[in-house]
N, C-alpha and C positions, 0 to 999 in steps of 0.2 A: 623577587619572590612573589609579588602580587600577580604576575603573569602566570605563575604555576598554579595559583588558586583558581583562576578563571578557566584554565584548561579543562577540568572535568565538566564544568558547566557547558562550555562550548561543545565538547565531545558528546554530551548527553542530548544535545539538540540535533535533530535530523533535518537537513535542508534538502528540499525537493525542488527541482526546476521542471516546470511544465510549460511548454510553448503556448498553450491556449489559456493558461490561468496565471502566468507569471510566477514569481517566487513565493513559496510558502515555507514557513518554518513551523515544524510540528514536533511534538514529543511522542514517545511511544506510550500511548495511553488508551484506555477503553474508548474514550471519545473519538480518537483517531481511527480506531478499529471500526467504529460505527460509521464514520465519514467515508472510509474506504469501502465498507460494505455497501453503503448507499451508492457510491460511484459505480461499483460493480453491478448493482441492481439496475442502474440506468442504462447499462450497455446491453445490447442484444447479443449475448454470448452464443456463438455458433459452434465453438470448439468444445469437444468433450473434455479435453485436458484442462482448459480454462474454467469450465464449469465445475470440475472436480476440485481444482485448486481453490475456487471461490467458496465452495461448500466447506472444505477443510479449514480454510481461513476463518470463516464465520463460526465454525464449531470451536476452534481453538480460542478465538476471542471470547466466546460465550462461556468457556470453561476457565477463563482467567489466564490463558497462555497468550498474552497480548503480543509479545515480540514475534513469536512464531506465527500467530494469526495475521499480523501485519505483513510479514514476509510472504505468506501464502496469498493474501489478497493482492499484494503488489505484483506477484508473479501471475496471478489470474488476469490482472489488467494488462500486463505486457503480452501475455499469450493471446488475449482477445484482440489486442491491437495488431499483433503480427498476423493473426488469422484474417482479420479484416483487410490488411494490406495485401495478403496473398490473393484474396478474392477480388479485390479492386484492381490489382496489378496484373 
């Protein structure tokens, strides 16, 4: 039964694997929104779609919609990386 109690705790953590930064364990929090927003800011976003996703994510985080904001910021990061790969490749 103790394994059943730990399950919600494990499910509430979000595990991200990034090849350049190793393993990171995060929670869906305003602090993580800020960290993602900072990462997006460091990128030179050339895609209009990625830029729009980033702005929407920042707005959602700022208005307390953390989960939705994080999802948009992650999508912005992916879209930006895909755009860079198309340009480089």
